[in-house]
MOPAC internal coordinates of N, CA, C and O (Angstrom, degrees):
PM7 1SCF
backbone

  N    0.0000 0     0.00 0     0.00 0    0    0    0
  C    1.4533 1     0.00 0     0.00 0    1    0    0
  C    1.5282 1   110.12 1     0.00 0    2    1    0
  O    1.2310 1   120.99 1   -40.63 1    3    2    1
  N    1.2926 1   115.71 1   139.37 1    3    2    1
  C    1.4637 1   120.82 1  -178.38 1    5    3    2
  C    1.5273 1   110.73 1   -66.45 1    6    5    3
  O    1.2310 1   121.68 1   -29.74 1    7    6    5
  N    1.3185 1   114.38 1   150.26 1    7    6    5
  C    1.4517 1   120.97 1   179.94 1    9    7    6
  C    1.5260 1   111.69 1   -67.88 1   10    9    7
  O    1.2310 1   121.07 1   139.39 1   11   10    9
  N    1.3339 1   115.56 1   -40.61 1   11   10    9
  C    1.4648 1   120.83 1  -178.33 1   13   11   10
  C    1.5181 1   108.90 1  -130.00 1   14   13   11
  O    1.2310 1   120.85 1   -29.57 1   15   14   13
  N    1.3268 1   115.97 1   150.43 1   15   14   13
  C    1.4599 1   120.56 1  -178.81 1   17   15   14
  C    1.5224 1   109.31 1  -128.54 1   18   17   15
  O    1.2310 1   120.96 1   -54.53 1   19   18   17
  N    1.3375 1   115.77 1   125.47 1   19   18   17
  C    1.4621 1   122.66 1  -177.89 1   21   19   18
  C    1.5249 1   109.01 1  -116.85 1   22   21   19
  O    1.2310 1   121.00 1   -52.38 1   23   22   21
  N    1.3205 1   115.69 1   127.62 1   23   22   21
  C    1.4662 1   120.80 1   179.01 1   25   23   22
  C    1.5220 1   108.82 1  -113.13 1   26   25   23
  O    1.2310 1   121.13 1   -54.22 1   27   26   25
  N    1.3300 1   115.44 1   125.78 1   27   26   25
  C    1.4617 1   121.55 1   176.43 1   29   27   26
  C    1.5254 1   108.21 1  -104.14 1   30   29   27
  O    1.2310 1   120.83 1   -41.57 1   31   30   29
  N    1.3156 1   116.02 1   138.43 1   31   30   29
  C    1.4653 1   120.40 1   179.42 1   33   31   30
  C    1.5195 1   108.75 1  -124.12 1   34   33   31
  O    1.2310 1   120.56 1   -50.14 1   35   34   33
  N    1.3319 1   116.53 1   129.86 1   35   34   33
  C    1.4635 1   120.19 1   173.34 1   37   35   34
  C    1.5189 1   108.23 1  -135.54 1   38   37   35
  O    1.2310 1   120.45 1     1.61 1   39   38   37
  N    1.2971 1   116.75 1  -178.39 1   39   38   37
  C    1.4580 1   121.08 1  -174.57 1   41   39   38
  C    1.5357 1   112.06 1   -57.30 1   42   41   39
  O    1.2310 1   120.30 1   130.68 1   43   42   41
  N    1.3387 1   117.04 1   -49.32 1   43   42   41
  C    1.4583 1   119.27 1  -177.38 1   45   43   42
  C    1.5291 1   113.69 1  -119.27 1   46   45   43
  O    1.2310 1   119.96 1   174.00 1   47   46   45
  N    1.3196 1   117.68 1    -6.00 1   47   46   45
  C    1.4600 1   120.42 1  -179.15 1   49   47   46
  C    1.5163 1   112.99 1    85.23 1   50   49   47
  O    1.2310 1   120.17 1   179.65 1   51   50   49
  N    1.3288 1   117.28 1    -0.35 1   51   50   49
  C    1.4592 1   120.61 1  -176.47 1   53   51   50
  C    1.5242 1   112.44 1   -90.46 1   54   53   51
  O    1.2310 1   120.51 1   131.20 1   55   54   53
  N    1.3189 1   116.62 1   -48.80 1   55   54   53
  C    1.4680 1   119.39 1  -174.71 1   57   55   54
  C    1.5216 1   112.01 1   -64.58 1   58   57   55
  O    1.2310 1   120.23 1   152.95 1   59   58   57
  N    1.3171 1   117.16 1   -27.05 1   59   58   57
  C    1.4627 1   118.64 1  -179.41 1   61   59   58
  C    1.5201 1   113.10 1   -81.78 1   62   61   59
  O    1.2310 1   119.45 1   167.50 1   63   62   61
  N    1.3284 1   118.65 1   -12.50 1   63   62   61
  C    1.4652 1   118.72 1  -177.71 1   65   63   62
  C    1.5307 1   111.92 1   -63.67 1   66   65   63
  O    1.2310 1   120.06 1   144.43 1   67   66   65
  N    1.3300 1   117.48 1   -35.57 1   67   66   65
  C    1.4636 1   120.57 1   175.98 1   69   67   66
  C    1.5332 1   109.64 1   -66.96 1   70   69   67
  O    1.2310 1   120.84 1   138.98 1   71   70   69
  N    1.3251 1   116.00 1   -41.02 1   71   70   69
  C    1.4595 1   120.54 1   178.66 1   73   71   70
  C    1.5305 1   110.46 1   -62.98 1   74   73   71
  O    1.2310 1   120.25 1   140.93 1   75   74   73
  N    1.3242 1   117.13 1   -39.07 1   75   74   73
  C    1.4661 1   121.14 1   177.74 1   77   75   74
  C    1.5279 1   110.06 1   -58.09 1   78   77   75
  O    1.2310 1   119.79 1   132.56 1   79   78   77
  N    1.3310 1   118.00 1   -47.44 1   79   78   77
  C    1.4683 1   119.50 1  -178.44 1   81   79   78
  C    1.5281 1   111.27 1   -64.92 1   82   81   79
  O    1.2310 1   120.33 1   143.99 1   83   82   81
  N    1.3291 1   116.97 1   -36.01 1   83   82   81
  C    1.4750 1   119.61 1   177.74 1   85   83   82
  C    1.5265 1   110.96 1   -69.32 1   86   85   83
  O    1.2310 1   120.38 1   143.65 1   87   86   85
  N    1.3244 1   116.88 1   -36.35 1   87   86   85
  C    1.4619 1   120.76 1   177.06 1   89   87   86
  C    1.5338 1   110.69 1   -68.17 1   90   89   87
  O    1.2310 1   120.35 1   140.30 1   91   90   89
  N    1.3250 1   116.94 1   -39.70 1   91   90   89
  C    1.4642 1   120.73 1   178.41 1   93   91   90
  C    1.5254 1   110.93 1   -63.11 1   94   93   91
  O    1.2310 1   120.80 1   139.82 1   95   94   93
  N    1.3161 1   116.07 1   -40.18 1   95   94   93
  C    1.4625 1   121.10 1   177.84 1   97   95   94
  C    1.5312 1   109.86 1   -62.65 1   98   97   95
  O    1.2310 1   120.52 1   134.64 1   99   98   97
  N    1.3403 1   116.60 1   -45.36 1   99   98   97
  C    1.4651 1   121.30 1   179.13 1  101   99   98
  C    1.5291 1   111.00 1   -62.79 1  102  101   99
  O    1.2310 1   120.51 1   139.61 1  103  102  101
  N    1.3273 1   116.64 1   -40.39 1  103  102  101
  C    1.4693 1   121.10 1   179.81 1  105  103  102
  C    1.5283 1   110.25 1   -63.13 1  106  105  103
  O    1.2310 1   121.03 1   137.72 1  107  106  105
  N    1.3263 1   115.63 1   -42.28 1  107  106  105
  C    1.4680 1   120.45 1   179.58 1  109  107  106
  C    1.5304 1   110.09 1   -62.98 1  110  109  107
  O    1.2310 1   120.81 1   136.27 1  111  110  109
  N    1.3415 1   116.06 1   -43.73 1  111  110  109
  C    1.4698 1   120.69 1   179.48 1  113  111  110
  C    1.5262 1   111.53 1   -63.46 1  114  113  111
  O    1.2310 1   120.50 1   148.20 1  115  114  113
  N    1.3406 1   116.65 1   -31.80 1  115  114  113
  C    1.4704 1   121.04 1  -179.14 1  117  115  114
  C    1.5313 1   112.21 1   -88.76 1  118  117  115
  O    1.2310 1   120.70 1   175.86 1  119  118  117
  N    1.3272 1   116.28 1    -4.14 1  119  118  117
  C    1.4567 1   120.06 1  -178.43 1  121  119  118
  C    1.5183 1   113.44 1    72.04 1  122  121  119
  O    1.2310 1   120.48 1  -155.05 1  123  122  121
  N    1.3280 1   116.69 1    24.95 1  123  122  121
  C    1.4670 1   121.83 1   179.96 1  125  123  122
  C    1.5291 1   109.71 1   -92.43 1  126  125  123
  O    1.2310 1   120.71 1   -42.54 1  127  126  125
  N    1.3253 1   116.26 1   137.46 1  127  126  125
  C    1.4609 1   121.66 1   177.25 1  129  127  126
  C    1.5226 1   108.24 1   -95.42 1  130  129  127
  O    1.2310 1   120.89 1   -89.61 1  131  130  129
  N    1.3324 1   115.90 1    90.39 1  131  130  129
  C    1.4605 1   120.70 1  -174.05 1  133  131  130
  C    1.5321 1   109.95 1  -128.60 1  134  133  131
  O    1.2310 1   121.46 1   -46.60 1  135  134  133
  N    1.3244 1   114.81 1   133.40 1  135  134  133
  C    1.4610 1   121.27 1   174.43 1  137  135  134
  C    1.5320 1   105.74 1   -98.31 1  138  137  135
  O    1.2310 1   120.45 1   -61.18 1  139  138  137
  N    1.3313 1   116.74 1   118.82 1  139  138  137
  C    1.4635 1   121.15 1  -177.03 1  141  139  138
  C    1.5231 1   108.53 1  -121.69 1  142  141  139
  O    1.2310 1   120.58 1   -49.37 1  143  142  141
  N    1.3169 1   116.50 1   130.63 1  143  142  141
  C    1.4634 1   119.35 1   178.70 1  145  143  142
  C    1.5174 1   109.77 1  -145.71 1  146  145  143
  O    1.2310 1   121.20 1   -20.63 1  147  146  145
  N    1.3320 1   115.31 1   159.37 1  147  146  145
  C    1.4609 1   121.75 1  -178.88 1  149  147  146
  C    1.5190 1   109.53 1  -119.70 1  150  149  147
  O    1.2310 1   121.65 1   -28.36 1  151  150  149
  N    1.3122 1   114.46 1   151.64 1  151  150  149
  C    1.4549 1   119.55 1   177.06 1  153  151  150
  C    1.5317 1   109.73 1  -148.27 1  154  153  151
  O    1.2310 1   121.33 1   -19.12 1  155  154  153
  N    1.3073 1   115.06 1   160.88 1  155  154  153
  C    1.4654 1   120.23 1   176.52 1  157  155  154
  C    1.5226 1   109.10 1   -77.57 1  158  157  155
  O    1.2310 1   120.79 1   -29.95 1  159  158  157
  N    1.3166 1   116.09 1   150.05 1  159  158  157
  C    1.4654 1   120.93 1   179.30 1  161  159  158
  C    1.5254 1   111.05 1   -55.30 1  162  161  159
  O    1.2310 1   120.29 1   143.82 1  163  162  161
  N    1.3186 1   117.04 1   -36.18 1  163  162  161
  C    1.4617 1   121.13 1  -177.97 1  165  163  162
  C    1.5275 1   112.73 1   -66.06 1  166  165  163
  O    1.2310 1   119.92 1   158.15 1  167  166  165
  N    1.3494 1   117.75 1   -21.85 1  167  166  165
  C    1.4624 1   121.50 1  -178.55 1  169  167  166
  C    1.5308 1   112.19 1  -109.44 1  170  169  167
  O    1.2310 1   120.40 1  -173.96 1  171  170  169
  N    1.3286 1   116.85 1     6.04 1  171  170  169
  C    1.4682 1   121.05 1  -174.09 1  173  171  170
  C    1.5257 1   112.99 1   -59.63 1  174  173  171
  O    1.2310 1   120.08 1   137.85 1  175  174  173
  N    1.3337 1   117.45 1   -42.15 1  175  174  173
  C    1.4656 1   119.57 1  -178.71 1  177  175  174
  C    1.5259 1   111.94 1   -61.65 1  178  177  175
  O    1.2310 1   120.55 1   137.49 1  179  178  177
  N    1.3342 1   116.56 1   -42.51 1  179  178  177
  C    1.4719 1   120.56 1   178.53 1  181  179  178
  C    1.5241 1   110.93 1   -62.54 1  182  181  179
  O    1.2310 1   121.04 1   135.99 1  183  182  181
  N    1.3305 1   115.62 1   -44.01 1  183  182  181
  C    1.4706 1   120.00 1  -178.82 1  185  183  182
  C    1.5246 1   111.77 1   -67.37 1  186  185  183
  O    1.2310 1   120.25 1   143.26 1  187  186  185
  N    1.3299 1   117.12 1   -36.74 1  187  186  185
  C    1.4670 1   120.23 1   177.54 1  189  187  186
  C    1.5199 1   109.84 1   -58.86 1  190  189  187
  O    1.2310 1   121.31 1   137.18 1  191  190  189
  N    1.3215 1   115.11 1   -42.82 1  191  190  189
  C    1.4574 1   120.22 1  -178.57 1  193  191  190
  C    1.5205 1   112.32 1   -70.74 1  194  193  191
  O    1.2310 1   120.17 1   134.33 1  195  194  193
  N    1.3298 1   117.29 1   -45.67 1  195  194  193
  C    1.4621 1   120.34 1  -175.69 1  197  195  194
  C    1.5295 1   113.66 1   -78.34 1  198  197  195
  O    1.2310 1   119.96 1   145.76 1  199  198  197
  N    1.3179 1   117.68 1   -34.24 1  199  198  197
  C    1.4671 1   120.63 1  -174.41 1  201  199  198
  C    1.5294 1   113.84 1   -97.26 1  202  201  199
  O    1.2310 1   119.98 1   154.73 1  203  202  201
  N    1.3118 1   117.65 1   -25.27 1  203  202  201
  C    1.4663 1   123.88 1  -178.00 1  205  203  202
  C    1.5354 1   112.98 1    46.33 1  206  205  203
  O    1.2310 1   120.53 1  -114.23 1  207  206  205
  N    1.3344 1   116.60 1    65.77 1  207  206  205
  C    1.4692 1   120.58 1  -178.82 1  209  207  206
  C    1.5308 1   112.04 1   -71.36 1  210  209  207
  O    1.2310 1   121.02 1   -16.66 1  211  210  209
  N    1.3375 1   115.66 1   163.34 1  211  210  209
  C    1.4648 1   121.55 1   177.50 1  213  211  210
  C    1.5257 1   111.31 1   -86.13 1  214  213  211
  O    1.2310 1   120.84 1   158.87 1  215  214  213
  N    1.3240 1   116.01 1   -21.13 1  215  214  213
  C    1.4661 1   121.33 1   179.07 1  217  215  214
  C    1.5246 1   109.30 1  -152.02 1  218  217  215
  O    1.2310 1   121.46 1   -31.53 1  219  218  217
  N    1.3185 1   114.81 1   148.47 1  219  218  217
  C    1.4553 1   121.85 1   177.16 1  221  219  218
  C    1.5192 1   106.81 1  -116.55 1  222  221  219
  O    1.2310 1   120.28 1   -56.77 1  223  222  221
  N    1.3220 1   117.08 1   123.23 1  223  222  221
  C    1.4640 1   121.13 1  -179.91 1  225  223  222
  C    1.5246 1   108.95 1  -116.86 1  226  225  223
  O    1.2310 1   121.19 1   -53.84 1  227  226  225
  N    1.3136 1   115.32 1   126.16 1  227  226  225
  C    1.4573 1   121.10 1  -177.63 1  229  227  226
  C    1.5199 1   111.09 1   -97.96 1  230  229  227
  O    1.2310 1   120.82 1   -44.48 1  231  230  229
  N    1.3223 1   116.03 1   135.52 1  231  230  229
  C    1.4546 1   120.46 1   172.62 1  233  231  230
  C    1.5171 1   108.48 1   -66.19 1  234  233  231
  O    1.2310 1   119.92 1   -28.27 1  235  234  233
  N    1.3336 1   117.75 1   151.73 1  235  234  233
  C    1.4735 1   120.56 1  -178.01 1  237  235  234
  C    1.5229 1   113.95 1   -53.77 1  238  237  235
  O    1.2310 1   120.51 1   147.91 1  239  238  237
  N    1.3382 1   116.62 1   -32.09 1  239  238  237
  C    1.4665 1   119.76 1  -177.42 1  241  239  238
  C    1.5316 1   112.98 1   -71.16 1  242  241  239
  O    1.2310 1   119.77 1   165.64 1  243  242  241
  N    1.3450 1   118.05 1   -14.36 1  243  242  241
  C    1.4625 1   120.48 1   176.82 1  245  243  242
  C    1.5347 1   111.17 1  -119.04 1  246  245  243
  O    1.2310 1   120.76 1  -156.86 1  247  246  245
  N    1.3210 1   116.15 1    23.14 1  247  246  245
  C    1.4698 1   120.48 1  -178.71 1  249  247  246
  C    1.5332 1   111.91 1   -61.62 1  250  249  247
  O    1.2310 1   120.56 1   157.92 1  251  250  249
  N    1.3312 1   116.53 1   -22.08 1  251  250  249
  C    1.4647 1   120.46 1   178.23 1  253  251  250
  C    1.5353 1   111.73 1   -63.88 1  254  253  251
  O    1.2310 1   119.73 1   165.36 1  255  254  253
  N    1.3289 1   118.12 1   -14.64 1  255  254  253
  C    1.4668 1   122.11 1  -178.88 1  257  255  254
  C    1.5373 1   112.38 1   -89.10 1  258  257  255
  O    1.2310 1   120.34 1   179.57 1  259  258  257
  N    1.3293 1   116.96 1    -0.43 1  259  258  257
  C    1.4614 1   121.48 1  -174.84 1  261  259  258
  C    1.5331 1   113.06 1   -53.23 1  262  261  259
  O    1.2310 1   120.08 1   125.55 1  263  262  261
  N    1.3218 1   117.46 1   -54.45 1  263  262  261
  C    1.4706 1   119.70 1  -176.33 1  265  263  262
  C    1.5287 1   111.44 1   -65.36 1  266  265  263
  O    1.2310 1   120.65 1   144.17 1  267  266  265
  N    1.3107 1   116.36 1   -35.83 1  267  266  265
  C    1.4651 1   121.98 1   178.94 1  269  267  266
  C    1.5355 1   110.17 1   -60.22 1  270  269  267
  O    1.2310 1   120.16 1   133.57 1  271  270  269
  N    1.3483 1   117.30 1   -46.43 1  271  270  269
  C    1.4631 1   120.54 1   179.42 1  273  271  270
  C    1.5260 1   111.67 1   -71.32 1  274  273  271
  O    1.2310 1   120.27 1   141.05 1  275  274  273
  N    1.3348 1   117.08 1   -38.95 1  275  274  273
  C    1.4742 1   119.94 1  -179.88 1  277  275  274
  C    1.5246 1   111.05 1   -60.20 1  278  277  275
  O    1.2310 1   120.56 1   147.99 1  279  278  277
  N    1.3239 1   116.54 1   -32.01 1  279  278  277
  C    1.4654 1   120.61 1   179.81 1  281  279  278
  C    1.5217 1   112.41 1   -71.80 1  282  281  279
  O    1.2310 1   119.99 1   148.75 1  283  282  281
  N    1.3332 1   117.62 1   -31.25 1  283  282  281
  C    1.4630 1   117.96 1  -172.43 1  285  283  282
  C    1.5284 1   116.11 1  -106.41 1  286  285  283
  O    1.2310 1   119.36 1   172.83 1  287  286  285
  N    1.3303 1   118.83 1    -7.17 1  287  286  285
  C    1.4685 1   119.25 1   178.69 1  289  287  286
  C    1.5238 1   110.69 1  -121.08 1  290  289  287
  O    1.2310 1   121.42 1   -23.87 1  291  290  289
  N    1.3260 1   114.88 1   156.13 1  291  290  289
  C    1.4647 1   120.18 1  -178.60 1  293  291  290
  C    1.5282 1   111.68 1  -105.73 1  294  293  291
  O    1.2310 1   120.79 1  -161.12 1  295  294  293
  N    1.3172 1   116.10 1    18.88 1  295  294  293
  C    1.4656 1   121.53 1   178.89 1  297  295  294
  C    1.5312 1   108.34 1  -112.15 1  298  297  295
  O    1.2310 1   119.74 1   -17.20 1  299  298  297
  N    1.3328 1   118.10 1   162.80 1  299  298  297
  C    1.4680 1   118.82 1   176.34 1  301  299  298
  C    1.5377 1   111.20 1   -60.99 1  302  301  299
  O    1.2310 1   121.02 1   -40.19 1  303  302  301
  N    1.3187 1   115.66 1   139.81 1  303  302  301
  C    1.4645 1   122.15 1   175.88 1  305  303  302
  C    1.5227 1   106.35 1  -125.19 1  306  305  303
  O    1.2310 1   120.49 1   -57.72 1  307  306  305
  N    1.3174 1   116.66 1   122.28 1  307  306  305
  C    1.4605 1   121.89 1  -176.68 1  309  307  306
  C    1.5184 1   110.14 1  -130.05 1  310  309  307
  O    1.2310 1   121.05 1   -26.52 1  311  310  309
  N    1.3327 1   115.61 1   153.48 1  311  310  309
  C    1.4668 1   120.57 1   172.25 1  313  311  310
  C    1.5238 1   106.50 1   -98.54 1  314  313  311
  O    1.2310 1   120.51 1   -48.66 1  315  314  313
  N    1.3184 1   116.62 1   131.34 1  315  314  313
  C    1.4611 1   121.44 1   178.83 1  317  315  314
  C    1.5290 1   108.78 1   -66.79 1  318  317  315
  O    1.2310 1   120.99 1   -46.65 1  319  318  317
  N    1.3147 1   115.72 1   133.35 1  319  318  317
  C    1.4608 1   121.70 1   177.82 1  321  319  318
  C    1.5304 1   108.90 1   -53.05 1  322  321  319
  O    1.2310 1   120.53 1   -50.16 1  323  322  321
  N    1.3323 1   116.58 1   129.84 1  323  322  321
  C    1.4627 1   121.03 1  -174.54 1  325  323  322
  C    1.5340 1   112.31 1   -59.83 1  326  325  323
  O    1.2310 1   120.72 1   138.98 1  327  326  325
  N    1.3267 1   116.23 1   -41.02 1  327  326  325
  C    1.4646 1   119.32 1  -179.77 1  329  327  326
  C    1.5298 1   110.97 1   -66.52 1  330  329  327
  O    1.2310 1   120.47 1   135.41 1  331  330  329
  N    1.3346 1   116.70 1   -44.59 1  331  330  329
  C    1.4696 1   120.35 1   178.79 1  333  331  330
  C    1.5133 1   110.44 1   -62.55 1  334  333  331
  O    1.2310 1   120.62 1   142.55 1  335  334  333
  N    1.3399 1   116.41 1   -37.45 1  335  334  333
  C    1.4651 1   121.12 1   179.14 1  337  335  334
  C    1.5278 1   110.00 1   -67.14 1  338  337  335
  O    1.2310 1   121.01 1   133.23 1  339  338  337
  N    1.3179 1   115.67 1   -46.77 1  339  338  337
  C    1.4663 1   120.62 1  -179.05 1  341  339  338
  C    1.5152 1   112.63 1   -62.00 1  342  341  339
  O    1.2310 1   120.97 1   142.87 1  343  342  341
  N    1.3217 1   115.75 1   -37.13 1  343  342  341
  C    1.4755 1   120.78 1   179.76 1  345  343  342
  C    1.5288 1   111.86 1   -86.77 1  346  345  343
  O    1.2310 1   120.90 1   177.38 1  347  346  345
  N    1.3463 1   115.89 1    -2.62 1  347  346  345
  C    1.4646 1   121.62 1  -176.44 1  349  347  346
  C    1.5317 1   110.45 1    53.20 1  350  349  347
  O    1.2310 1   120.96 1  -132.90 1  351  350  349
  N    1.3322 1   115.77 1    47.10 1  351  350  349
  C    1.4588 1   121.89 1  -178.46 1  353  351  350
  C    1.5336 1   108.78 1   -83.88 1  354  353  351
  O    1.2310 1   121.24 1   -95.18 1  355  354  353
  N    1.3286 1   115.23 1    84.82 1  355  354  353
  C    1.4601 1   121.37 1  -177.02 1  357  355  354
  C    1.5086 1   113.79 1   -58.45 1  358  357  355
  O    1.2310 1   120.49 1   142.52 1  359  358  357
  N    1.3275 1   116.67 1   -37.48 1  359  358  357
  C    1.4640 1   120.24 1  -178.12 1  361  359  358
  C    1.5304 1   111.38 1   -64.46 1  362  361  359
  O    1.2310 1   120.37 1   134.09 1  363  362  361
  N    1.3360 1   116.90 1   -45.91 1  363  362  361
  C    1.4669 1   120.12 1  -179.31 1  365  363  362
  C    1.5200 1   111.75 1   -66.06 1  366  365  363
  O    1.2310 1   120.18 1   139.08 1  367  366  365
  N    1.3303 1   117.25 1   -40.92 1  367  366  365
  C    1.4581 1   120.53 1  -179.85 1  369  367  366
  C    1.5331 1   109.61 1   -67.44 1  370  369  367
  O    1.2310 1   120.19 1   139.14 1  371  370  369
  N    1.3292 1   117.25 1   -40.86 1  371  370  369
  C    1.4667 1   121.17 1   177.30 1  373  371  370
  C    1.5329 1   109.72 1   -60.69 1  374  373  371
  O    1.2310 1   120.50 1   132.95 1  375  374  373
  N    1.3217 1   116.64 1   -47.05 1  375  374  373
  C    1.4656 1   120.69 1  -178.96 1  377  375  374
  C    1.5215 1   111.37 1   -62.11 1  378  377  375
  O    1.2310 1   120.25 1   142.29 1  379  378  377
  N    1.3416 1   117.12 1   -37.71 1  379  378  377
  C    1.4621 1   121.23 1   176.63 1  381  379  378
  C    1.5330 1   109.48 1   -61.56 1  382  381  379
  O    1.2310 1   120.81 1   134.89 1  383  382  381
  N    1.3265 1   116.05 1   -45.11 1  383  382  381
  C    1.4731 1   121.03 1  -179.36 1  385  383  382
  C    1.5290 1   110.75 1   -63.52 1  386  385  383
  O    1.2310 1   120.37 1   132.53 1  387  386  385
  N    1.3263 1   116.90 1   -47.47 1  387  386  385
  C    1.4595 1   120.48 1  -177.81 1  389  387  386
  C    1.5289 1   111.96 1   -64.08 1  390  389  387
  O    1.2310 1   120.75 1   143.96 1  391  390  389
  N    1.3264 1   116.18 1   -36.04 1  391  390  389
  C    1.4636 1   120.89 1   178.47 1  393  391  390
  C    1.5347 1   110.06 1   -63.55 1  394  393  391
  O    1.2310 1   120.44 1   139.55 1  395  394  393
  N    1.3349 1   116.77 1   -40.45 1  395  394  393
  C    1.4617 1   120.98 1  -178.72 1  397  395  394
  C    1.5263 1   111.65 1   -72.38 1  398  397  395
  O    1.2310 1   120.21 1   144.48 1  399  398  397
  N    1.3219 1   117.21 1   -35.52 1  399  398  397
  C    1.4675 1   120.87 1   179.41 1  401  399  398
  C    1.5312 1   109.07 1   -67.34 1  402  401  399
  O    1.2310 1   121.48 1   141.13 1  403  402  401
  N    1.3394 1   114.78 1   -38.87 1  403  402  401
  C    1.4546 1   120.31 1   177.01 1  405  403  402
  C    1.5033 1   115.62 1    88.60 1  406  405  403
  O    1.2310 1   120.10 1   180.00 1  407  406  405

């Protein structure tokens, strides 16, 4: 089992799948044991319950859900930097997640 678990949420779960693979590559290069997965906003509650991630990261397109998630989960909830998301900068997004997990 991975040491840390990162959940990415976007509108449909599709656009973040490329970001997930880039983050996994960065984690491997850094020697980090991280389980990273993406899901659609509509399935986020189910995934939170079944996967129990250490952090929830929202794609910029669903940033409006930030307060809603912060109210119902006890883990860090962050919005992915729009520029890092647009450039699919897996390393920066991974580092943001790891910094928040602590």
